[in-house]
C-alpha positions, 0 to 999 in steps of 0.5 A: 444508460443500463443498455450503455452499462450492459455493453460495457460489462460485456466488454469487460468480460471479454477482455478479462477472458482474453487477458486470462488465455495464457493460462498455461504459461507459466509465472516464471516464464512471464517473469524471464520474459519481463526481465529480459525486456528491461534488461534489453531497454536498460543495457545502455544505460549508465547502470546497465554498463555498469553491471554488463546487462549485455553480458547477462543477456547472452547468458543461458541462465539471465535471471541467475547471472543477473542475480549474480552481478546485481546486488540487492539495492535499498533505496539510500544506496539507489538514491545515493549511487544513481537516482541522485543523478537522474534528479539533477536531470542527467540522461539514461542514468538507470532507464533510458532518456531524462526523468520528468517526474518524481513521486514523493513518498515517506511511507509510513516511516516518518523519513524524510521524503524519497524521491522515486522515478517516474518514467513514461514506461513506468506510467504507461504499465501502470494504465495497463494494469488498471485497465486490466483491474477494471476488466476484474469488475466483470467477475464481482456481482456489480449492476451493469449501470455501475460503468456509466457512474463516476469515480471519485479518487482520493488522493494526494495533490495534483498541483507537483512541486516544479524542480529544476526540469522536473515535477515532484509530488505524490504520485496519485497527484502525478497520475491525475495529471495524466489520466487516460482518455476513457477515464477522463470522463469519469473522474471526481473531483475534477482538476480544480478541486485535485490541485487544492494542497490544503487537505481540509480545503479539498474535503470542504469543496468535495462536500459542497459538490458531493450532491452534484456528482452520480458516484459509482466508486471511490478510490483511495487509501481507507483512513482517508476515504472515511474522512471524506465519507464523514465530511460529507454526511455531516455537510448535508446533514444526512444519516449515510453517503448513500442518501448522497450518493445512491449508486455507489457500489464499490470501494477500491482501496490500498495503502494499508490492509482494509480488514480493521477498517471494515466495521468503522466504514459501515457506519457510514453506509447505507447498503453494503459495498464491493470492496477490491483491494490494491496494491499500487505503490510509488514503484509500480502497479504491483498487484490487485484483488482479480476475483471475488472469493478471495481477499489476496492480490494477483501479481502482476507478472507481465507488466514491467516488473521483475520480483524477487522475494528474499525470506524475512527470516533472522538470517537475512534481517536484523532485528531493525528490519535491516538487510543482513549482507547480500542473501539468496532471493527466490523468484516466483518459481521458489516461494512457498505459502504462508512463509514471510517475504521481504519484496525486491523489484526491478522496474521500467523506472530503473529501480534494479533489485529494489527492496521496497520495504514491503513483506508478503506472503503467498496465499496461492503460489500457482495463482501469483496471489499474495497478502501483503503482512507488513513492512520490513521495518514494521515487524516487532521482534525485540525477542524472538516474537516475530509480530507482523503488522497482519498479526496485529491487524488481525488483533484489531479485527478481532477486538472490533467484533469482540467488543463491538467498537471501531478500531480505524487507527493504532500503532505498537513499539517495544519498550523496555519493562524491567529487564525485560520487553513488553509491546505498548499498543495505542488504540485509537477507538469509537466508543472508547473502553476501558484498557482493562477490558481489552488488555488480555484479550488482546494479548490472548488472541496474539498467542493464539495465532503467533507461536513465537509470540507465545512462546516468548509471552511465557519467558522474557516478554511482559504482558503488553501496555495498551493506551486507549484515544480518540481515533480523532488523535492519529489525525490530529498528529498527522495534521501536526506533521504536515501529513494530512490526506493523500498518500500518507499512512499513520505507522503500524509500528514506531521506533526511536525518535519518531515514537518518542515525538508521538508519546510526547504529542500524546501526553499534551492530551489526557488519554482516555485510559492505560493499563500497565 
């Protein structure tokens, strides 16, 4: 088996080398080719005819013509005008042929599920990106035997809803039903367990069977991976997961920023893991970490996705994160490092200039490497403080190191504080500390990393409030909401009715401490 592992690793290294030979081709050129292919494929759809894709393709400046003709779409606009017809099984609406699968995505907003089309072409491009990511493992310091081990993929149930001529469910559940042939022998927990819709039952079954599997990779959202590891460790009465899976080497994660989970993940391990970040959304496999000396992810520029970037500022978005008009969007050649951008996608699932809801920064534009900084509706800016989820994650990571605690979950909202505003933080912390021990450190560090926040704190923004809770309360709330496991993520920023519901739930329990 070690010989087989070495052969696989050499093959992966060769594949990665071949895949990177076109380094002299500009990112903009890849994106132009991608857009032309998308327009050509969809030119005879209802959407393509309405917006004149044939005319756009004849333009000497295809990208500019496309941006002039097609407006920016939010989900509600795309669904209400176009995708609802695909859901009714009409052909050729915004992509050729009939859509057989829809990914249900509620994201972190707490809103009703979105129905996002998952076409055959989109699934093929996701598999290509997954294979490229597999090739990238050759750059990381992994034991060759890893490539003979099984992969635990913890996602949503593969038992899909059977609609009127279509299937709907979590993207991970859809993909589990259509795994590529090369991956099927390595996939765990297997079809029978993956079909269980009840999250707790699925975890119990995984825990019981864990010793039967030789797991080298774990894949999933960090919070749910930690709950799985905790359940396995408790079931078998061991100190760490490596007593059950001694060959576990790699954690492939996504969905939320990993850094706030890194410290709490360590408590489940007997030895360090290699962590690989991914940006796999219901709309497409957007990016993954392709080299070990960065936490940024490389955009997939030549794989069925055309990207645009709207500067995330007060001119283009209101304080609730809603788009103002039709602002100018930049392409990959125009972006600058360190700026916040709202991401637009045009895809082989029939999304066109679609605002996915995420914000990104470029850490290295020449390498097309990004980090996710939050959601368009998850910035706090009630008085110009412009606090991003990335800022919040940095603060949480600082608090973990400063006080030697684990903070796997948190959420923040803006509240009225007399004539002014303040931020109210709910922090899941193990072990719990009194809030008055950390509030000044939280405030001070946020001032240090965000100039706008520091300025507003000197004038109209009041000292933050902090409420410390057991981290289990966050999961109890998701269980209460029927949103436990799978693709669900606890929102880092809450507003309105969603925040009121959360506070009502918290107030029915006794918080450990509160600082005003």
